[in-house]
C-alpha positions as a printed NumPy array, in Angstrom:
array([[-83.783,  75.28 , -24.804],
       [-87.383,  76.265, -24.96 ],
       [-89.646,  78.959, -26.58 ],
       [-92.337,  80.875, -24.428],
       [-94.987,  82.501, -26.378],
       [-97.808,  84.934, -25.277],
       [-96.771,  85.639, -21.864],
       [-94.258,  88.414, -21.494],
       [-94.293,  88.194, -17.7  ],
       [-93.095,  84.328, -17.743],
       [-90.231,  85.583, -20.258],
       [-89.199,  88.33 , -17.909],
       [-89.074,  86.138, -14.799],
       [-86.882,  83.482, -16.756],
       [-84.725,  86.288, -18.101],
       [-84.238,  87.665, -14.715],
       [-83.176,  84.156, -13.224],
       [-80.77 ,  83.351, -15.991],
       [-79.145,  86.73 , -15.497],
       [-78.997,  86.084, -11.622],
       [-77.373,  82.855, -12.305],
       [-74.747,  84.522, -14.54 ],
       [-74.022,  87.083, -12.251],
       [-73.559,  84.685,  -9.2  ],
       [-71.   ,  82.488, -11.026],
       [-69.328,  85.661, -12.315],
       [-69.017,  86.985,  -8.781],
       [-67.723,  83.773,  -7.625],
       [-65.16 ,  83.444, -10.113],
       [-63.972,  87.   ,  -9.465],
       [-63.499,  86.088,  -5.824],
       [-61.718,  82.879,  -6.556],
       [-59.352,  84.708,  -9.033],
       [-58.548,  87.259,  -6.288],
       [-57.842,  84.268,  -3.891],
       [-55.585,  82.571,  -6.577],
       [-53.798,  85.767,  -7.657],
       [-52.59 ,  86.133,  -3.975],
       [-51.662,  82.512,  -3.861],
       [-53.584,  81.947,  -0.643],
       [-53.746,  78.439,   0.496],
       [-55.175,  78.54 ,   3.992],
       [-58.558,  80.073,   5.102],
       [-56.964,  82.701,   6.869],
       [-54.668,  83.703,   3.865],
       [-57.766,  83.713,   1.656],
       [-59.741,  85.973,   4.049],
       [-56.856,  88.367,   4.068],
       [-56.392,  88.295,   0.334],
       [-60.085,  89.277,   0.025],
       [-60.106,  91.997,   2.532],
       [-56.971,  93.47 ,   0.852],
       [-58.35 ,  93.203,  -2.776],
       [-61.989,  94.158,  -2.047],
       [-62.854,  97.04 ,  -4.272],
       [-65.994,  95.991,  -6.132],
       [-68.652,  97.889,  -4.212],
       [-69.041, 101.492,  -5.035],
       [-70.918, 103.728,  -2.596],
       [-71.598, 106.491,  -5.244],
       [-73.793, 106.175,  -8.257],
       [-70.816, 106.497, -10.796],
       [-71.006, 102.555, -11.245],
       [-73.887, 103.209, -13.716],
       [-72.076, 105.477, -15.846],
       [-70.954, 103.132, -18.675],
       [-74.705, 102.049, -19.125],
       [-75.815, 105.722, -19.798],
       [-75.222, 108.692, -22.171],
       [-77.039, 111.931, -22.26 ],
       [-80.093, 110.274, -24.161],
       [-80.6  , 107.359, -21.806],
       [-79.548, 103.796, -22.111],
       [-76.403, 103.518, -24.344],
       [-77.651, 100.077, -25.781],
       [-81.431, 100.035, -25.378],
       [-81.956,  96.841, -27.641],
       [-79.534,  94.93 , -25.203],
       [-81.602,  96.296, -22.086],
       [-84.934,  95.274, -23.739],
       [-83.767,  91.782, -24.156]])
């Protein structure tokens, strides 16, 4: 752990990088969970399990709804972190 003072740009870059890493490993965990839930052993079974269970991407903007209310961000303090 380290402390960065007097440089908001560096803080923002490190925060973005940390969030990117967290999201990356969360995504990998979700994919592995789908494979293990399907009890897939071979590459072909794993591919079929992922295709059958693929539902994470939403082509509409409704995926943002949990983050906003009529006044804007629901948890502004968390967003500003």
